[in-house]
KOLGU-4560 file (N, C-alpha, C; in nm, 3 decimals, padded with zeros to 5 digits):
<recs>
<n_xx: 05.312 n_yy: 07.540 n_zz: 10.038 ca_xx: 05.454 ca_yy: 07.534 ca_zz: 10.067 c_xx: 05.528 c_yy: 07.653 c_zz: 10.006 mol: A seq: 1 type: UNK>
<n_xx: 05.457 n_yy: 07.755 n_zz: 09.968 ca_xx: 05.517 ca_yy: 07.869 ca_zz: 09.901 c_xx: 05.599 c_yy: 07.958 c_zz: 09.990 mol: A seq: 2 type: UNK>
<n_xx: 05.596 n_yy: 07.934 n_zz: 10.121 ca_xx: 05.671 ca_yy: 08.019 ca_zz: 10.213 c_xx: 05.802 c_yy: 07.956 c_zz: 10.259 mol: A seq: 3 type: UNK>
<n_xx: 05.840 n_yy: 07.845 n_zz: 10.200 ca_xx: 05.967 ca_yy: 07.781 ca_zz: 10.234 c_xx: 06.080 c_yy: 07.857 c_zz: 10.167 mol: A seq: 4 type: UNK>
<n_xx: 06.192 n_yy: 07.865 n_zz: 10.236 ca_xx: 06.310 ca_yy: 07.932 ca_zz: 10.181 c_xx: 06.407 c_yy: 07.827 c_zz: 10.130 mol: A seq: 5 type: UNK>
<n_xx: 06.473 n_yy: 07.857 n_zz: 10.021 ca_xx: 06.573 ca_yy: 07.766 ca_zz: 09.968 c_xx: 06.699 c_yy: 07.773 c_zz: 10.052 mol: A seq: 6 type: UNK>
<n_xx: 06.748 n_yy: 07.657 n_zz: 10.090 ca_xx: 06.870 ca_yy: 07.650 ca_zz: 10.169 c_xx: 06.980 c_yy: 07.594 c_zz: 10.079 mol: A seq: 7 type: UNK>
<n_xx: 07.079 n_yy: 07.677 n_zz: 10.052 ca_xx: 07.188 ca_yy: 07.635 ca_zz: 09.966 c_xx: 07.310 c_yy: 07.603 c_zz: 10.050 mol: A seq: 8 type: UNK>
<n_xx: 07.384 n_yy: 07.506 n_zz: 10.006 ca_xx: 07.509 ca_yy: 07.471 ca_zz: 10.075 c_xx: 07.625 c_yy: 07.538 c_zz: 10.002 mol: A seq: 9 type: UNK>
<n_xx: 07.717 n_yy: 07.591 n_zz: 10.081 ca_xx: 07.831 ca_yy: 07.661 ca_zz: 10.024 c_xx: 07.960 c_yy: 07.592 c_zz: 10.066 mol: A seq: 10 type: UNK>
<n_xx: 08.058 n_yy: 07.602 n_zz: 09.981 ca_xx: 08.187 ca_yy: 07.541 ca_zz: 10.011 c_xx: 08.275 c_yy: 07.634 c_zz: 10.094 mol: A seq: 11 type: UNK>
<n_xx: 08.245 n_yy: 07.762 n_zz: 10.092 ca_xx: 08.326 ca_yy: 07.857 ca_zz: 10.167 c_xx: 08.266 c_yy: 07.877 c_zz: 10.306 mol: A seq: 12 type: UNK>
<n_xx: 08.349 n_yy: 07.869 n_zz: 10.407 ca_xx: 08.301 ca_yy: 07.890 ca_zz: 10.544 c_xx: 08.250 c_yy: 08.031 c_zz: 10.566 mol: A seq: 13 type: UNK>
<n_xx: 08.302 n_yy: 08.127 n_zz: 10.492 ca_xx: 08.261 ca_yy: 08.266 ca_zz: 10.507 c_xx: 08.111 c_yy: 08.282 c_zz: 10.483 mol: A seq: 14 type: UNK>
<n_xx: 08.058 n_yy: 08.217 n_zz: 10.384 ca_xx: 07.916 ca_yy: 08.231 ca_zz: 10.351 c_xx: 07.824 c_yy: 08.168 c_zz: 10.454 mol: A seq: 15 type: UNK>
<n_xx: 07.874 n_yy: 08.074 n_zz: 10.531 ca_xx: 07.792 ca_yy: 08.009 ca_zz: 10.633 c_xx: 07.750 c_yy: 08.107 c_zz: 10.741 mol: A seq: 16 type: UNK>
<n_xx: 07.820 n_yy: 08.220 n_zz: 10.753 ca_xx: 07.788 ca_yy: 08.320 ca_zz: 10.854 c_xx: 07.685 c_yy: 08.422 c_zz: 10.808 mol: A seq: 17 type: UNK>
<n_xx: 07.649 n_yy: 08.421 n_zz: 10.680 ca_xx: 07.550 ca_yy: 08.516 ca_zz: 10.631 c_xx: 07.417 c_yy: 08.491 c_zz: 10.698 mol: A seq: 18 type: UNK>
<n_xx: 07.346 n_yy: 08.597 n_zz: 10.730 ca_xx: 07.217 ca_yy: 08.587 ca_zz: 10.798 c_xx: 07.120 c_yy: 08.498 c_zz: 10.721 mol: A seq: 19 type: UNK>
<n_xx: 07.111 n_yy: 08.519 n_zz: 10.591 ca_xx: 07.015 ca_yy: 08.443 ca_zz: 10.511 c_xx: 07.045 c_yy: 08.294 c_zz: 10.511 mol: A seq: 20 type: UNK>
<n_xx: 07.170 n_yy: 08.258 n_zz: 10.520 ca_xx: 07.208 ca_yy: 08.116 ca_zz: 10.523 c_xx: 07.175 c_yy: 08.057 c_zz: 10.660 mol: A seq: 21 type: UNK>
<n_xx: 07.198 n_yy: 08.133 n_zz: 10.765 ca_xx: 07.177 ca_yy: 08.082 ca_zz: 10.902 c_xx: 07.030 c_yy: 08.065 c_zz: 10.936 mol: A seq: 22 type: UNK>
<n_xx: 06.941 n_yy: 08.146 n_zz: 10.881 ca_xx: 06.801 ca_yy: 08.142 ca_zz: 10.925 c_xx: 06.711 c_yy: 08.053 c_zz: 10.840 mol: A seq: 23 type: UNK>
<n_xx: 06.753 n_yy: 08.014 n_zz: 10.721 ca_xx: 06.662 ca_yy: 07.939 ca_zz: 10.634 c_xx: 06.616 c_yy: 07.807 c_zz: 10.695 mol: A seq: 24 type: UNK>
<n_xx: 06.704 n_yy: 07.733 n_zz: 10.757 ca_xx: 06.664 ca_yy: 07.605 ca_zz: 10.816 c_xx: 06.567 c_yy: 07.628 c_zz: 10.932 mol: A seq: 25 type: UNK>
<n_xx: 06.592 n_yy: 07.730 n_zz: 11.012 ca_xx: 06.503 ca_yy: 07.760 ca_zz: 11.125 c_xx: 06.365 c_yy: 07.803 c_zz: 11.075 mol: A seq: 26 type: UNK>
<n_xx: 06.362 n_yy: 07.888 n_zz: 10.973 ca_xx: 06.235 ca_yy: 07.934 ca_zz: 10.916 c_xx: 06.156 c_yy: 07.816 c_zz: 10.862 mol: A seq: 27 type: UNK>
<n_xx: 06.221 n_yy: 07.728 n_zz: 10.790 ca_xx: 06.151 ca_yy: 07.615 ca_zz: 10.728 c_xx: 06.099 c_yy: 07.515 c_zz: 10.831 mol: A seq: 28 type: UNK>
<n_xx: 06.152 n_yy: 07.516 n_zz: 10.952 ca_xx: 06.105 ca_yy: 07.427 ca_zz: 11.058 c_xx: 05.984 c_yy: 07.482 c_zz: 11.133 mol: A seq: 29 type: UNK>
<n_xx: 05.953 n_yy: 07.609 n_zz: 11.113 ca_xx: 05.840 ca_yy: 07.669 ca_zz: 11.184 c_xx: 05.708 c_yy: 07.606 c_zz: 11.138 mol: A seq: 30 type: UNK>
<n_xx: 05.612 n_yy: 07.594 n_zz: 11.229 ca_xx: 05.481 ca_yy: 07.542 ca_zz: 11.190 c_xx: 05.413 c_yy: 07.633 c_zz: 11.088 mol: A seq: 31 type: UNK>
<n_xx: 05.330 n_yy: 07.574 n_zz: 11.007 ca_xx: 05.263 ca_yy: 07.647 ca_zz: 10.899 c_xx: 05.181 c_yy: 07.765 c_zz: 10.952 mol: A seq: 32 type: UNK>
<n_xx: 05.114 n_yy: 07.749 n_zz: 11.068 ca_xx: 05.030 ca_yy: 07.858 ca_zz: 11.119 c_xx: 05.112 c_yy: 07.980 c_zz: 11.159 mol: A seq: 33 type: UNK>
<n_xx: 05.238 n_yy: 07.961 n_zz: 11.190 ca_xx: 05.326 ca_yy: 08.075 ca_zz: 11.220 c_xx: 05.369 c_yy: 08.142 c_zz: 11.091 mol: A seq: 34 type: UNK>
<n_xx: 05.413 n_yy: 08.063 n_zz: 10.997 ca_xx: 05.466 ca_yy: 08.117 ca_zz: 10.870 c_xx: 05.357 c_yy: 08.190 c_zz: 10.791 mol: A seq: 35 type: UNK>
<n_xx: 05.236 n_yy: 08.139 n_zz: 10.793 ca_xx: 05.128 ca_yy: 08.198 ca_zz: 10.714 c_xx: 05.045 c_yy: 08.298 c_zz: 10.793 mol: A seq: 36 type: UNK>
<n_xx: 05.102 n_yy: 08.357 n_zz: 10.894 ca_xx: 05.032 ca_yy: 08.458 ca_zz: 10.974 c_xx: 04.993 c_yy: 08.576 c_zz: 10.885 mol: A seq: 37 type: UNK>
<n_xx: 04.871 n_yy: 08.628 n_zz: 10.904 ca_xx: 04.825 ca_yy: 08.737 ca_zz: 10.817 c_xx: 04.888 c_yy: 08.873 c_zz: 10.845 mol: A seq: 38 type: UNK>
<n_xx: 04.952 n_yy: 08.888 n_zz: 10.961 ca_xx: 05.016 ca_yy: 09.017 ca_zz: 10.992 c_xx: 05.141 c_yy: 08.992 c_zz: 11.074 mol: A seq: 39 type: UNK>
<n_xx: 05.223 n_yy: 09.094 n_zz: 11.083 ca_xx: 05.347 ca_yy: 09.085 ca_zz: 11.159 c_xx: 05.318 c_yy: 09.066 c_zz: 11.308 mol: A seq: 40 type: UNK>
<n_xx: 05.219 n_yy: 09.135 n_zz: 11.360 ca_xx: 05.185 ca_yy: 09.122 ca_zz: 11.502 c_xx: 05.140 c_yy: 08.980 c_zz: 11.536 mol: A seq: 41 type: UNK>
<n_xx: 05.060 n_yy: 08.920 n_zz: 11.450 ca_xx: 05.015 ca_yy: 08.782 ca_zz: 11.474 c_xx: 05.133 c_yy: 08.686 c_zz: 11.461 mol: A seq: 42 type: UNK>
<n_xx: 05.221 n_yy: 08.709 n_zz: 11.365 ca_xx: 05.340 ca_yy: 08.626 ca_zz: 11.351 c_xx: 05.423 c_yy: 08.632 c_zz: 11.479 mol: A seq: 43 type: UNK>
<n_xx: 05.444 n_yy: 08.752 n_zz: 11.533 ca_xx: 05.523 ca_yy: 08.767 ca_zz: 11.655 c_xx: 05.458 c_yy: 08.694 c_zz: 11.772 mol: A seq: 44 type: UNK>
<n_xx: 05.326 n_yy: 08.706 n_zz: 11.784 ca_xx: 05.255 ca_yy: 08.640 ca_zz: 11.893 c_xx: 05.267 c_yy: 08.489 c_zz: 11.882 mol: A seq: 45 type: UNK>
<n_xx: 05.244 n_yy: 08.436 n_zz: 11.763 ca_xx: 05.253 ca_yy: 08.291 ca_zz: 11.743 c_xx: 05.395 c_yy: 08.241 c_zz: 11.762 mol: A seq: 46 type: UNK>
<n_xx: 05.492 n_yy: 08.319 n_zz: 11.719 ca_xx: 05.632 ca_yy: 08.281 ca_zz: 11.736 c_xx: 05.670 c_yy: 08.280 c_zz: 11.884 mol: A seq: 47 type: UNK>
<n_xx: 05.621 n_yy: 08.377 n_zz: 11.959 ca_xx: 05.646 ca_yy: 08.378 ca_zz: 12.104 c_xx: 05.591 c_yy: 08.253 c_zz: 12.171 mol: A seq: 48 type: UNK>
<n_xx: 05.473 n_yy: 08.210 n_zz: 12.129 ca_xx: 05.412 ca_yy: 08.089 ca_zz: 12.186 c_xx: 05.497 c_yy: 07.967 c_zz: 12.153 mol: A seq: 49 type: UNK>
<n_xx: 05.539 n_yy: 07.955 n_zz: 12.028 ca_xx: 05.620 ca_yy: 07.840 ca_zz: 11.985 c_xx: 05.753 c_yy: 07.838 c_zz: 12.060 mol: A seq: 50 type: UNK>
<n_xx: 05.819 n_yy: 07.953 n_zz: 12.068 ca_xx: 05.949 ca_yy: 07.959 ca_zz: 12.136 c_xx: 05.933 c_yy: 07.938 c_zz: 12.286 mol: A seq: 51 type: UNK>
<n_xx: 05.823 n_yy: 07.985 n_zz: 12.343 ca_xx: 05.798 ca_yy: 07.965 ca_zz: 12.485 c_xx: 05.778 c_yy: 07.818 c_zz: 12.518 mol: A seq: 52 type: UNK>
<n_xx: 05.719 n_yy: 07.743 n_zz: 12.426 ca_xx: 05.698 ca_yy: 07.600 ca_zz: 12.447 c_xx: 05.828 c_yy: 07.521 c_zz: 12.438 mol: A seq: 53 type: UNK>
<n_xx: 05.929 n_yy: 07.579 n_zz: 12.376 ca_xx: 06.057 ca_yy: 07.509 ca_zz: 12.360 c_xx: 06.142 c_yy: 07.515 c_zz: 12.485 mol: A seq: 54 type: UNK>
<n_xx: 06.113 n_yy: 07.610 n_zz: 12.574 ca_xx: 06.193 ca_yy: 07.626 ca_zz: 12.695 c_xx: 06.155 c_yy: 07.527 c_zz: 12.802 mol: A seq: 55 type: UNK>
</recs>
């Protein structure tokens, strides 16, 4: 579980728009085989498959 990102809640609406705040929940929902990909190219391929299945 070492690849999970911490998702913090903020009281200011301004911080909710930060990229790091917006993507943490999405990243943490990804399957383990995508997150633990050994290279960027494999991560992209696996992510394309996951996103393609969602359509």
